[in-house]
Steps between C-alpha positions, in 0.01 A plus 500: 500500500222448246138522612290184473418440134741770379823300462429361151387837358809661655735240352350568157516881539849525651652377172383822331693743725827627350620588852496137617845346455431176691189355665520191723230289668629411844406308814432658838282790612531680167438332165674730251838676496581739217803696389397821327682790338354844565600861426414661833272485804198631308546224241515245783183643652312472168620141453392402852161663440453267203602192702283561808180402320643145500619485861713646778843634411822530698791695357871462567769706327848362434763734645808318370623171353702289742531190280380499141493194277707296744611160372291192582732264684449123519370388840 
């Protein structure tokens, strides 16, 4: 979650990180979700250290794919 006044600077800066695969603005308690590619835990720690000047971070790690690129079915 970006700190007050830090969202716009973060949105500009996040485009410069090679690790960021996807970055989404979302609704709800958080305002950003990102998918990143990292080498190891130390790399993740350094990346988080760069992000925390813009706001609070929460980290989840994908353990496995259950459904990937599932088809979009008409409703």
